[in-house]
C-alpha positions as CSV (number, residue, x, y, z in Angstrom):
1,X,11.6,-5.3,63.5
2,X,12.3,-7.9,65.4
3,X,12.4,-11.8,64.3
4,X,10.7,-14.5,66.2
5,X,12.5,-17.2,67.2
6,X,11.0,-20.7,67.0
7,X,11.5,-20.9,70.7
8,X,9.2,-17.6,71.4
9,X,6.4,-18.7,69.1
10,X,3.5,-19.4,71.3
11,X,2.5,-23.1,71.1
12,X,-1.1,-22.5,70.2
13,X,0.0,-20.0,67.2
14,X,2.1,-23.0,65.7
15,X,0.1,-24.0,63.8
16,X,0.0,-20.8,61.4
17,X,3.3,-21.4,60.6
18,X,3.8,-25.1,59.7
19,X,2.2,-24.5,56.2
20,X,4.3,-21.5,55.1
21,X,6.8,-22.3,53.0
22,X,10.8,-21.3,53.1
23,X,12.0,-19.9,50.0
24,X,9.2,-18.2,48.2
25,X,8.6,-14.6,47.3
26,X,5.0,-12.6,48.5
27,X,2.1,-12.7,46.3
28,X,3.4,-16.5,44.9
29,X,1.0,-18.6,47.5
30,X,-1.0,-20.9,45.3
31,X,0.4,-20.1,42.0
32,X,1.8,-22.7,39.7
33,X,5.7,-22.7,39.0
34,X,5.7,-21.4,35.5
35,X,3.7,-20.5,32.5
36,X,1.9,-23.8,30.3
37,X,4.6,-24.7,27.5
38,X,2.1,-24.7,24.7
39,X,2.3,-20.5,26.0
40,X,5.7,-20.4,26.2
41,X,6.3,-22.1,22.3
42,X,3.5,-19.2,21.7
43,X,5.0,-16.4,22.7
44,X,8.4,-17.2,21.4
45,X,7.4,-18.2,17.8
46,X,5.4,-14.7,18.2
47,X,8.5,-13.0,18.8
48,X,10.5,-14.2,16.0
49,X,7.7,-13.4,13.7
50,X,7.6,-10.0,14.9
51,X,11.3,-9.5,14.9
52,X,11.0,-10.9,11.5
53,X,8.4,-8.6,10.2
54,X,10.4,-5.5,11.4
55,X,13.5,-6.4,10.4
56,X,12.2,-6.7,6.6
57,X,10.6,-3.4,6.8
58,X,13.4,-2.0,7.8
59,X,15.6,-3.2,4.8
60,X,13.3,-2.6,2.5
61,X,12.7,1.1,3.3
62,X,16.5,1.8,3.4
63,X,16.7,-0.5,0.0
64,X,14.0,2.0,-1.5
65,X,16.3,5.0,0.3
66,X,19.2,4.1,-1.4
67,X,18.0,3.6,-4.9
68,X,15.5,7.1,-4.7
69,X,18.9,8.9,-3.5
70,X,20.9,7.4,-6.6
71,X,18.4,7.9,-9.7
72,X,18.1,11.8,-7.7
73,X,15.0,11.8,-6.0
74,X,14.1,13.1,-2.7
75,X,12.3,9.8,-0.8
76,X,10.8,12.2,1.2
77,X,9.1,14.0,-1.1
78,X,9.4,11.8,-4.2
79,X,5.6,10.7,-4.2
80,X,4.7,14.1,-4.6
81,X,6.5,14.9,-7.6
82,X,5.4,12.0,-9.7
83,X,2.3,12.9,-8.8
84,X,2.6,16.3,-10.3
85,X,4.4,15.1,-12.9
86,X,1.8,12.9,-13.8
87,X,-0.7,15.6,-13.3
88,X,1.3,18.1,-15.6
89,X,1.7,15.6,-18.5
90,X,-0.2,14.9,-21.6
91,X,-1.9,11.9,-20.5
92,X,-4.3,13.8,-18.1
93,X,-4.9,16.6,-20.3
94,X,-8.4,16.5,-21.7
95,X,-9.1,14.8,-25.4
96,X,-9.4,17.6,-27.9
97,X,-11.5,16.6,-31.4
98,X,-8.4,16.1,-33.4
99,X,-7.4,12.9,-31.6
100,X,-7.1,9.7,-32.9
101,X,-10.2,8.6,-31.0
102,X,-12.5,10.4,-32.3
103,X,-14.5,8.8,-34.8
104,X,-14.5,11.3,-37.8
105,X,-18.4,10.7,-37.8
106,X,-18.3,12.3,-34.5
107,X,-16.4,15.7,-34.9
108,X,-19.2,16.6,-38.2
109,X,-22.8,17.2,-36.7
110,X,-25.4,15.2,-39.1
111,X,-26.5,18.5,-40.5
112,X,-23.1,19.0,-42.3
113,X,-23.1,19.1,-45.8
114,X,-21.2,16.8,-48.1
115,X,-18.7,18.8,-48.9
116,X,-17.9,19.9,-45.2
117,X,-17.5,16.3,-44.2
118,X,-15.1,15.7,-47.2
119,X,-13.0,18.4,-45.7
120,X,-13.3,17.0,-42.3
121,X,-12.2,14.0,-44.1
122,X,-9.4,15.4,-45.9
123,X,-8.1,17.1,-42.8
124,X,-7.7,14.3,-41.2
125,X,-5.8,12.2,-43.6
126,X,-3.5,15.5,-44.0
127,X,-2.8,15.9,-39.8
128,X,-1.8,12.0,-39.9
129,X,-5.0,11.3,-37.9
130,X,-6.2,8.3,-40.3
131,X,-4.4,6.2,-43.3
132,X,-5.5,6.7,-46.9
133,X,-7.3,3.1,-46.6
134,X,-9.2,4.7,-43.5
135,X,-10.1,8.2,-45.9
136,X,-10.9,6.5,-49.0
137,X,-13.4,4.2,-47.2
138,X,-14.7,7.3,-45.2
139,X,-14.9,8.9,-48.6
140,X,-17.0,6.3,-50.3
141,X,-19.3,6.0,-46.9
142,X,-20.0,9.7,-47.2
143,X,-20.9,9.9,-51.1
144,X,-22.5,6.6,-51.0
145,X,-25.2,7.3,-48.8
């Protein structure tokens, strides 16, 4: 490729080369010299916030990993182990009629005899489900009507 010297440019084409700015790279003609200041500030603040959030996530993950390891858990399966323990625990088992949450009147059918109802109250008291005062009140209610 040969370069043209200014002397070799025909005078009728000189007007095409007088508007070209020297030192500009290709593709920048007509563009401004930089980004607006508010956009630069926004990008810098966004970048700082992103780096801060990423740092917080990494630090939190490392701390949780170390704490789980120190307590003897495998951090990768800890959530599954805890869920399995919860499902196997007494808290997740269905309630039985002998639980303290079941009222004496709910365990006995309305057609039960007075003797059966009194026996049920005595049984609850012997197992420690109800107190002596509750036993006395229930017996009075059954015998009273």
